Structures are given as C-alpha cells and as structure tokens.
BAFI-3210 file (N, C-alpha, C; in Angstrom, 3 decimals, decimal comma, padded with zeros to 6 digits):
// residues 232
n [1|2|3|4|5|6|7|8|9|10|11|12|13|14|15|16|17|18|19|20|21|22|23|24|25|26|27|28|29|30|31|32|33|34|35|36|37|38|39|40|41|42|43|44|45|46|47|48|49|50|51|52|53|54|55|56|57|58|59|60|61|62|63|64|65|66|67|68|69|70|71|72|73|74|75|76|77|78|79|80|81|82|83|84|85|86|87|88|89|90|91|92|93|94|95|96|97|98|99|100|101|102|103|104|105|106|107|108|109|110|111|112|113|114|115|116|117|118|119|120|121|122|123|124|125|126|127|128|129|130|131|132|133|134|135|136|137|138|139|140|141|142|143|144|145|146|147|148|149|150|151|152|153|154|155|156|157|158|159|160|161|162|163|164|165|166|167|168|169|170|171|172|173|174|175|176|177|178|179|180|181|182|183|184|185|186|187|188|189|190|191|192|193|194|195|196|197|198|199|200|201|202|203|204|205|206|207|208|209|210|211|212|213|214|215|216|217|218|219|220|221|222|223|224|225|226|227|228|229|230|231|232]
n.u [044,263|042,947|042,346|041,163|038,621|036,171|033,223|031,939|029,530|028,056|025,952|023,983|020,702|019,785|019,020|019,507|022,340|023,486|024,302|025,603|027,880|028,716|028,300|028,980|032,659|033,248|032,478|033,697|035,957|036,237|036,090|038,812|040,450|039,776|040,717|043,274|046,402|047,616|046,425|044,065|041,023|039,378|036,432|033,860|032,629|029,348|026,741|024,306|020,899|019,025|016,448|017,312|014,894|014,417|013,508|013,239|015,654|017,458|020,118|021,906|020,891|022,214|024,885|025,062|024,647|027,053|028,501|027,890|028,659|031,588|032,275|032,572|033,124|030,393|031,090|030,945|030,948|029,277|027,549|025,046|024,504|023,843|021,737|018,698|017,472|017,644|017,508|016,916|019,478|020,587|018,956|021,507|022,829|021,730|021,608|024,133|026,279|028,783|029,890|031,148|031,528|032,917|033,057|031,953|033,601|033,841|031,105|030,033|030,809|029,837|027,221|027,040|027,532|025,929|023,605|023,988|024,017|021,046|020,075|021,775|020,677|017,784|018,061|018,733|016,738|015,147|016,662|016,021|013,557|013,218|014,728|013,114|010,403|011,191|011,526|009,168|008,009|009,543|009,303|006,630|006,708|007,566|009,483|012,548|015,301|016,831|016,675|017,589|017,448|017,479|017,393|018,368|016,239|014,537|013,344|014,486|017,865|016,556|015,606|018,102|019,299|017,652|018,587|021,519|021,058|018,921|021,167|023,721|021,930|021,455|023,559|024,353|022,444|023,710|026,319|024,501|024,832|027,092|027,652|026,355|027,323|030,013|029,810|026,683|025,003|025,172|026,651|029,813|033,126|032,645|035,418|036,483|035,051|035,244|037,930|037,646|036,569|037,750|040,450|038,692|038,690|036,699|035,492|034,693|031,321|031,794|033,796|036,403|037,789|039,079|038,243|036,443|035,643|033,354|033,109|031,343|029,882|028,416|026,939|025,800|023,896|022,368|021,211|019,610|017,498|016,712|015,347|013,769|012,060|010,969|009,372|006,929]
n.v [-050,956|-047,611|-046,033|-043,840|-041,558|-040,285|-039,537|-038,691|-039,308|-038,401|-038,859|-037,781|-037,972|-036,274|-033,133|-031,639|-033,508|-032,572|-029,799|-029,359|-031,424|-033,747|-037,232|-036,371|-035,978|-038,672|-039,945|-038,711|-039,396|-042,315|-042,366|-040,823|-042,783|-045,368|-044,340|-043,590|-043,405|-045,151|-044,029|-041,563|-039,319|-037,149|-035,893|-034,622|-033,789|-034,671|-033,367|-034,760|-034,644|-036,959|-039,288|-042,674|-044,732|-042,846|-042,224|-040,387|-038,115|-035,593|-034,442|-036,627|-037,870|-035,251|-036,329|-038,970|-038,112|-035,864|-038,649|-039,517|-038,098|-037,053|-039,392|-040,790|-043,056|-043,118|-043,276|-044,419|-044,198|-046,140|-049,099|-048,412|-046,377|-045,096|-046,994|-048,553|-050,166|-052,934|-052,450|-049,882|-049,748|-051,592|-050,537|-048,503|-049,845|-050,077|-046,949|-047,017|-046,564|-047,227|-048,024|-047,282|-049,300|-048,062|-049,960|-052,149|-052,780|-055,251|-055,113|-054,619|-055,977|-058,074|-058,116|-057,438|-060,258|-062,046|-061,617|-062,293|-064,847|-065,435|-064,732|-067,187|-069,127|-069,223|-069,566|-071,819|-073,125|-072,239|-073,271|-076,215|-076,348|-075,810|-077,856|-080,094|-079,850|-079,653|-082,057|-083,536|-082,342|-084,083|-087,174|-086,869|-086,778|-084,287|-082,816|-081,630|-079,388|-076,938|-072,920|-071,302|-069,051|-065,589|-062,837|-059,620|-056,368|-053,580|-053,035|-053,645|-052,176|-049,518|-049,873|-050,133|-047,896|-045,675|-046,871|-045,606|-043,200|-042,324|-043,447|-041,775|-039,230|-039,204|-038,940|-036,288|-034,830|-035,243|-033,827|-031,093|-029,649|-028,856|-026,969|-025,406|-024,023|-023,477|-021,969|-019,893|-017,851|-018,594|-017,498|-017,691|-018,363|-021,065|-022,245|-021,206|-022,677|-025,148|-024,860|-024,880|-027,087|-029,091|-028,617|-028,570|-031,452|-032,364|-035,473|-035,508|-036,675|-038,765|-039,724|-040,366|-038,273|-035,571|-031,982|-029,958|-027,420|-028,215|-030,211|-028,963|-027,269|-029,481|-030,691|-028,588|-028,558|-030,470|-030,863|-029,012|-029,689|-031,344|-030,276|-029,042|-030,214|-031,349|-029,518|-029,282]
n.w [115,632|114,379|111,432|108,431|108,399|110,987|112,836|115,244|118,112|120,667|122,755|125,748|128,025|129,770|130,148|132,439|132,334|130,321|130,330|132,452|131,541|131,941|132,032|129,499|129,348|129,710|128,020|125,748|126,332|126,053|122,885|122,101|123,295|121,646|119,146|119,847|118,256|115,241|111,306|111,440|111,226|112,865|112,166|112,303|116,631|117,641|119,129|121,004|123,162|124,593|125,155|124,458|123,685|121,673|118,327|116,771|116,421|115,810|115,500|115,464|113,149|111,621|112,164|110,562|107,908|108,113|107,914|105,535|103,624|104,481|103,526|106,057|109,147|111,960|114,775|118,852|121,619|123,888|122,941|123,296|123,067|120,492|119,593|121,680|119,762|117,500|115,203|114,145|114,291|112,062|110,247|109,931|108,636|105,259|104,651|104,256|105,842|107,950|111,114|114,075|117,883|120,714|123,126|122,446|119,616|117,292|117,259|114,648|112,533|113,802|113,680|111,465|110,510|111,798|110,627|108,167|108,692|109,068|106,312|104,969|106,025|104,743|102,227|102,469|102,652|101,136|098,684|099,251|099,332|097,048|095,561|095,587|095,088|091,888|092,057|092,559|089,880|087,995|088,896|088,601|085,549|083,904|081,406|081,986|082,868|080,685|079,340|081,850|082,738|082,246|080,016|080,138|080,229|078,764|080,550|082,996|083,247|083,303|085,262|086,610|086,531|087,255|089,807|090,359|089,931|092,281|094,024|093,453|093,863|096,886|098,065|097,707|098,263|100,440|101,055|100,606|103,344|103,839|101,423|102,036|103,486|103,224|101,471|101,286|100,758|097,795|095,628|095,023|093,656|090,673|091,066|093,350|095,368|095,003|095,512|098,532|099,110|098,774|100,789|102,981|102,929|101,969|100,398|096,632|095,367|093,642|094,854|093,785|092,306|092,786|093,489|091,587|089,257|087,296|088,884|091,135|089,407|088,827|091,161|092,432|090,063|090,152|092,777|092,723|091,121|092,659|094,280|093,052|092,207|094,726|095,072|093,346]
ca.u [044,238|041,639|042,239|040,020|037,470|035,619|032,581|032,162|028,531|028,072|024,533|023,506|019,610|018,877|019,195|020,940|024,193|023,821|023,979|027,226|028,972|028,253|028,752|030,064|033,428|033,748|032,250|034,482|037,172|037,045|036,238|039,682|041,389|040,095|041,302|044,841|047,424|046,719|045,921|042,667|041,199|038,143|035,732|033,220|031,508|028,108|026,194|022,686|020,162|018,018|016,733|017,572|014,619|013,447|014,212|013,862|017,123|018,181|021,766|022,486|020,267|023,301|025,844|025,292|024,598|028,108|029,218|027,902|029,530|032,712|032,730|033,221|032,435|031,032|031,974|030,539|031,497|029,084|026,419|023,742|024,388|023,646|020,423|018,844|016,599|018,514|016,806|017,385|021,385|020,916|018,743|022,802|023,587|021,465|022,387|025,609|026,850|029,257|029,678|032,155|031,497|034,611|033,229|031,948|034,721|033,336|029,394|029,744|030,820|028,686|025,587|026,106|027,228|024,182|022,420|024,639|023,430|019,573|019,904|021,893|019,493|016,932|018,838|018,905|015,428|014,102|017,002|015,381|012,449|013,416|014,967|011,720|009,979|012,024|012,428|008,013|007,631|010,495|008,069|005,326|006,787|007,305|010,857|013,276|016,491|016,123|017,126|016,948|018,112|016,282|017,828|018,170|015,119|014,350|012,941|015,976|018,299|015,588|015,891|019,523|019,302|017,084|018,918|022,014|019,447|019,283|022,593|024,076|020,642|021,775|025,271|024,360|022,202|024,651|026,805|023,953|025,214|027,939|027,496|025,127|027,548|030,966|028,851|025,785|024,877|025,844|027,841|031,013|032,838|033,019|036,589|036,086|034,151|036,208|039,468|037,050|036,577|039,594|040,348|038,576|039,223|035,468|035,702|033,717|030,455|031,905|034,650|037,499|038,849|039,162|037,400|036,679|034,487|032,621|032,235|030,667|028,555|027,667|026,741|025,000|022,870|021,653|021,009|018,435|016,764|016,719|014,307|012,368|011,163|010,407|008,404|006,533]
ca.v [-048,957|-047,011|-045,650|-043,522|-040,198|-040,319|-038,431|-038,714|-039,311|-038,552|-038,745|-038,048|-038,607|-035,183|-031,320|-031,678|-033,529|-032,321|-028,029|-029,946|-032,031|-035,333|-038,975|-036,084|-036,551|-040,431|-041,014|-038,438|-039,952|-043,659|-042,236|-040,754|-044,559|-046,250|-044,030|-042,961|-044,709|-045,366|-042,799|-041,379|-037,795|-036,441|-034,435|-033,460|-034,705|-034,623|-033,619|-035,047|-034,630|-037,649|-040,296|-043,179|-045,393|-042,084|-042,737|-038,983|-037,314|-034,956|-034,379|-038,376|-037,799|-034,476|-037,121|-039,742|-036,766|-036,043|-039,570|-039,920|-036,661|-037,106|-041,149|-041,693|-044,178|-043,302|-043,603|-044,192|-044,787|-047,326|-049,454|-048,394|-044,640|-045,290|-047,095|-050,001|-051,141|-053,805|-053,193|-048,863|-050,128|-052,369|-049,186|-047,617|-050,358|-049,780|-046,203|-047,058|-045,811|-047,695|-047,161|-048,564|-048,480|-047,660|-050,691|-053,117|-053,074|-056,290|-055,134|-053,997|-057,949|-059,395|-057,497|-058,153|-061,812|-062,315|-061,060|-063,195|-066,444|-065,468|-064,799|-068,111|-069,789|-068,419|-069,348|-072,501|-073,228|-072,199|-074,353|-077,218|-076,717|-075,694|-079,152|-080,676|-079,968|-080,013|-084,052|-083,779|-082,350|-084,977|-087,859|-086,914|-086,593|-083,134|-082,179|-080,408|-078,396|-076,146|-071,685|-070,721|-067,297|-064,199|-061,394|-058,126|-055,760|-052,364|-052,742|-053,631|-051,319|-048,677|-050,221|-050,085|-045,959|-045,162|-046,658|-045,643|-042,054|-042,230|-043,456|-040,265|-038,392|-039,543|-038,624|-034,617|-034,656|-035,374|-032,417|-029,714|-028,496|-028,136|-026,538|-024,231|-023,345|-022,961|-020,942|-019,907|-016,530|-019,344|-016,490|-018,170|-019,211|-022,489|-022,722|-020,355|-023,824|-026,227|-024,678|-024,605|-027,849|-029,677|-027,556|-029,661|-033,087|-033,536|-036,147|-034,988|-037,921|-040,288|-040,804|-040,975|-037,674|-033,982|-031,288|-028,900|-026,554|-028,795|-030,834|-028,075|-027,434|-030,575|-030,955|-027,487|-028,177|-032,177|-029,763|-027,802|-030,625|-032,226|-028,862|-027,779|-032,085|-031,101|-028,499|-030,546]
ca.w [115,090|114,185|110,278|108,051|108,955|111,780|112,800|116,665|118,118|122,430|123,659|127,413|128,195|129,921|130,034|132,925|131,840|128,983|130,807|132,748|130,934|133,100|130,815|128,052|129,257|130,029|126,495|124,921|126,961|125,078|122,036|122,551|123,397|120,278|118,507|119,702|117,791|113,764|110,890|111,839|111,562|113,007|111,093|113,588|116,935|117,216|121,193|121,702|124,549|123,769|125,007|123,314|123,500|120,771|117,621|116,423|116,865|114,725|116,014|114,957|111,741|111,741|112,455|109,745|107,131|107,599|107,953|103,887|103,240|104,459|103,911|107,757|110,126|112,799|116,203|119,363|122,884|123,748|121,656|123,933|123,388|119,484|119,800|121,855|118,956|116,762|114,123|114,027|114,026|110,988|109,265|108,966|106,795|104,809|104,701|102,954|106,938|108,745|112,736|115,920|119,247|121,325|123,700|121,234|118,104|116,879|116,785|113,099|112,143|114,734|112,885|110,102|110,741|112,177|109,364|106,644|109,146|108,903|104,801|104,645|106,573|104,465|101,076|102,289|102,838|099,147|098,177|099,710|098,880|095,405|094,729|096,120|093,681|091,144|092,320|092,135|089,000|088,098|089,178|087,299|083,622|083,321|081,219|082,929|082,204|079,190|079,443|083,553|083,522|081,551|079,617|080,947|079,121|079,349|081,896|083,744|082,345|083,695|086,879|086,827|086,385|088,407|091,282|090,362|089,836|093,239|094,419|093,033|094,491|098,370|097,963|096,859|099,282|102,072|100,364|100,532|104,428|103,448|099,816|101,968|104,750|102,232|099,961|102,402|099,278|096,589|094,763|094,899|091,621|091,353|091,645|095,069|096,316|094,502|096,237|099,795|099,213|098,595|101,521|104,346|102,919|101,233|099,195|095,734|094,521|092,537|096,291|092,609|091,967|093,259|093,292|090,205|088,684|086,273|090,271|091,622|088,696|088,098|091,933|092,244|088,938|090,839|093,761|091,812|090,014|093,554|095,396|092,402|092,080|095,644|095,872|092,713]
c.u [043,291|042,632|041,358|039,652|036,488|034,285|031,546|030,757|028,196|026,132|024,699|022,303|018,409|019,290|020,483|022,459|024,502|024,502|026,000|028,083|029,343|028,359|028,870|031,237|033,931|033,296|033,314|036,382|037,496|037,441|037,776|040,878|041,397|040,484|042,877|045,705|046,820|046,880|044,501|042,674|039,492|037,316|034,629|032,892|030,330|027,632|024,688|022,419|018,710|017,589|016,548|016,629|013,651|014,396|014,146|014,891|017,580|019,590|022,355|022,424|022,062|024,773|026,286|024,621|025,945|029,177|029,312|028,526|031,063|033,005|033,840|032,618|032,025|031,037|032,137|030,649|030,641|027,613|025,635|023,662|023,993|022,286|020,086|018,347|018,137|017,320|016,907|019,064|021,091|019,854|020,911|022,700|023,271|021,230|023,105|026,134|027,894|030,118|029,832|031,096|032,432|034,425|033,217|032,914|034,009|032,391|029,167|029,434|029,713|027,433|025,624|026,235|026,149|023,309|022,840|023,738|021,957|019,596|020,719|020,986|018,478|017,106|018,862|017,448|014,280|015,216|016,020|014,185|011,955|013,236|013,435|010,343|009,768|011,560|010,974|007,516|008,585|009,503|006,690|005,407|007,644|008,875|011,072|014,711|015,832|017,254|016,474|017,229|016,959|017,655|017,385|017,411|015,164|013,893|014,588|016,745|017,744|015,640|016,931|020,015|019,084|017,500|020,426|021,552|020,008|020,155|023,207|023,472|021,062|023,297|024,707|023,921|022,565|025,265|026,188|024,849|026,625|028,657|027,084|026,414|028,651|029,716|027,543|024,655|024,967|026,006|029,369|031,235|033,167|034,025|037,078|035,844|034,633|037,462|038,755|036,835|037,341|040,637|039,951|038,611|038,025|035,773|034,635|032,069|030,698|033,850|036,130|038,679|038,385|038,453|037,646|035,813|033,464|031,980|031,118|029,428|027,363|026,384|025,266|023,426|021,665|020,768|019,427|017,483|016,199|015,284|013,546|011,219|010,732|009,588|007,194|006,190]
c.v [-048,457|-046,583|-045,140|-041,611|-041,330|-039,093|-038,980|-038,198|-039,533|-038,376|-038,781|-037,613|-037,403|-032,981|-031,127|-032,390|-033,502|-030,518|-028,850|-031,074|-034,132|-036,431|-038,675|-036,580|-037,836|-040,603|-040,241|-039,425|-041,433|-043,121|-042,114|-041,656|-045,000|-045,636|-043,485|-043,869|-044,971|-043,549|-043,151|-039,469|-037,879|-035,772|-033,415|-034,550|-033,653|-034,722|-033,939|-034,990|-035,260|-038,907|-041,789|-044,271|-043,877|-041,990|-041,989|-038,266|-037,114|-034,607|-036,096|-038,407|-036,314|-035,595|-038,242|-038,602|-036,363|-037,059|-039,709|-038,824|-036,706|-038,422|-041,600|-042,513|-043,292|-044,101|-043,323|-044,416|-046,071|-048,264|-048,543|-046,396|-044,237|-045,639|-048,851|-051,182|-051,266|-053,124|-051,102|-049,016|-050,850|-051,348|-048,555|-048,545|-050,023|-047,983|-045,984|-046,533|-047,004|-046,577|-048,201|-048,160|-049,286|-049,853|-052,200|-052,881|-053,704|-056,061|-054,727|-055,332|-058,321|-058,924|-057,790|-059,338|-062,084|-062,601|-061,964|-064,504|-066,365|-065,413|-066,725|-068,680|-070,345|-068,911|-071,046|-073,501|-073,134|-072,970|-075,849|-077,363|-076,730|-077,425|-080,568|-081,055|-079,711|-081,470|-084,178|-083,649|-083,191|-086,246|-088,264|-086,727|-085,618|-083,203|-080,928|-079,610|-076,571|-074,517|-071,577|-069,738|-066,573|-063,483|-060,854|-057,570|-054,961|-051,799|-052,505|-053,268|-049,955|-048,790|-049,626|-048,463|-045,949|-045,752|-046,331|-044,035|-041,641|-042,264|-041,694|-038,722|-038,108|-038,461|-036,558|-034,698|-033,647|-034,308|-030,955|-028,904|-027,760|-027,503|-024,908|-023,636|-022,997|-021,357|-020,438|-018,776|-017,845|-018,009|-016,804|-018,523|-020,466|-023,008|-023,165|-022,044|-025,108|-026,279|-025,612|-026,300|-029,170|-029,451|-028,578|-030,757|-034,053|-034,063|-035,984|-036,157|-038,589|-040,792|-041,151|-039,952|-036,248|-033,307|-030,012|-028,614|-027,267|-029,446|-030,182|-028,008|-028,131|-030,765|-029,544|-028,180|-029,438|-031,436|-029,212|-028,132|-031,565|-031,304|-028,553|-029,424|-032,157|-030,075|-028,843|-031,208]
c.w [114,576|112,622|109,668|108,899|110,058|112,030|114,492|116,791|119,822|122,611|124,957|126,803|128,886|129,641|130,984|132,775|131,023|129,338|131,219|132,754|130,998|131,968|129,522|128,191|129,228|128,747|125,029|125,230|125,983|123,563|121,793|122,360|122,819|119,351|118,524|118,916|115,751|113,052|109,911|111,946|111,975|112,523|111,725|114,715|117,500|118,615|120,255|122,779|124,332|124,720|124,194|123,300|121,739|119,513|116,676|117,377|115,719|114,677|115,620|113,413|110,677|111,413|111,055|108,251|106,509|107,299|106,360|103,720|103,034|104,348|104,843|107,980|111,191|114,316|117,800|120,770|124,034|122,813|121,562|123,249|121,843|119,444|120,693|120,410|118,005|115,323|113,260|113,298|112,664|109,824|108,949|108,441|105,736|104,343|104,572|105,162|107,823|109,855|113,369|116,725|119,775|122,582|123,216|120,120|117,488|116,384|115,455|112,347|112,602|114,220|111,599|109,381|110,877|111,488|107,979|107,802|109,077|107,598|104,595|104,944|105,466|103,190|100,954|102,107|101,769|098,831|098,039|098,757|097,210|094,219|095,422|094,794|092,257|091,058|091,736|090,533|087,064|087,553|087,885|086,048|083,720|083,034|082,100|082,111|081,115|079,290|080,981|084,112|082,145|081,169|079,976|079,346|079,587|080,065|083,350|083,866|082,628|084,985|087,590|087,434|087,027|089,660|091,399|090,746|092,212|094,811|094,494|093,784|096,352|098,844|098,118|098,366|100,784|102,037|100,734|102,126|104,381|102,360|100,483|103,799|103,918|101,683|100,119|100,789|098,176|095,652|094,203|094,141|092,288|092,103|093,081|096,316|096,280|095,278|097,553|099,584|099,656|100,177|103,034|103,686|102,333|100,560|098,062|095,283|094,189|093,944|094,993|092,346|093,019|092,793|092,067|090,171|088,283|087,930|090,172|091,267|088,487|089,524|092,396|091,126|089,618|091,811|093,253|091,367|091,180|094,696|094,176|092,837|093,768|096,245|094,441|093,036]
res [m|a|n|g|r|f|v|s|y|l|r|v|s|t|d|r|q|g|r|s|g|l|g|l|a|a|q|r|s|a|v|a|d|y|l|n|g|g|s|w|s|l|v|a|e|v|v|e|v|e|s|g|a|n|s|d|r|p|e|l|a|r|a|i|g|l|c|r|a|h|r|a|t|l|v|v|a|k|l|d|r|l|a|r|d|a|h|f|l|l|g|l|g|k|a|g|v|d|f|v|a|c|d|m|p|s|a|n|r|m|t|v|g|i|m|a|v|v|a|e|e|e|r|r|m|i|s|v|r|t|k|a|a|l|a|a|a|k|a|r|g|t|a|l|g|g|f|r|g|r|a|g|t|p|e|d|t|e|k|a|r|a|a|r|s|r|i|a|r|v|q|s|e|a|l|r|p|i|l|d|r|l|d|p|a|g|t|a|s|l|r|a|v|a|r|a|m|e|a|e|g|v|p|n|p|s|g|r|s|v|w|t|a|t|t|v|a|r|l|r|a|r|l|a|r|s|a|t|a|g|v|e]
***
C-alpha cells in the first residue's frame, strides 16, 4: 500500500490529447488505483503536453520542485510517461527525488540495483588492480604498511561546509514558489507565513521540526542571499 506524500505527473504527447483529456483519464485512473489504500496524500497533480523524447519539460521540473519542497514521491502511471532516457531517470536520484511508476512499482529499486551492480563490479576491478600492484611492489622489495589513510584537512572541512550549504540552498529554492504564492507581496508577518506553511503541511527546510517565525526569517534571508548572488 502507498504511504506518504505524492506528486502525480501526467503527460500526453499532443495538444489534442491535452485538450480532450484522452490519455489523461487512463493515467489518472492508474495513479488512483496505485494509491488506493494505505496512508497517503496527493500534494498536487501536474499535467504536461510534451514529447517524451524532449528532456526540456517545465512542468516536470515544477513537479520535481514540489517533490523537493514537500519531501514527496513523484508518481507516474507508466514508466515511459516519465522519460525514455535511463540517464534522465538516474538524474532524478541525483536531484534527491524518489519516483514510482504504477505499471512497474519496483522500477526505482531495480534502477538502484543496476547502479549498485555496476558500482560493485568497478570496486572489484579496482581491488584486483590494487592487490596486483601491491604484490608487484612487494616482489621488488618495497616496504608496505604504515598509515593508510589521511587526516582531515582544513580544505576537507571547507568542502563539507560547502556541500551542506548547497543542500540547504537547493531545499530553500524548492520552497521559493510556495513562499511566493502564500506571501506574494512579501508583507505578511513571519508568524502568519509560518502558520500558512504548517496548514499546507509543507516540511520546513530541516524536515525535523515545525515552522516558526525564526524558520521563515532564515528562509527569506537565504533566498535573498541567493537572489543577490545570482544578480552578481
């Protein structure tokens, strides 16, 4: 049974299908059947009229943004509604968005499994080459052993800090459209915006606590810094 938050993405290939609803009804029905039962909520339904061969799809980008903001799973009726390009599918994983196809619910796990098999084979080959190199070095009389790792450096610390900042920035940008919709003029009080975020069930940037005036203030400040950086 389905559990959690979901964003439904429906796609048709022609304007005629989009206007008539042909194809959309079947996809919507498949999504409804998949979600039937369990404890779930549908955050939004996003419809796009675009060829699957075209990777430039603004509505799919919007759906992914909603998934990030709500920490939701992207659900599609059929795997080919999402994309025919496996590289594009793997890109969803890099974006931090889970997805499920109603016609093949195991596709997500299968994709990850394939990646894991490839990675495991690569690690095995690296291990074989490393052992062979060590054996050759030992045969030449080279002393082996000693410290095999390395201590963290200030550069490592800075890289970790930068990585955390990037994650925070991505999550904040995902929340920007929701903040703009709830407070388009930017004049609402911090407490009012926090209450609106809570009412809509939007997870806060940390995902571990409720929205407060302080949380909203920090979000606005981060978005302002991001906008300033973009202008510069």
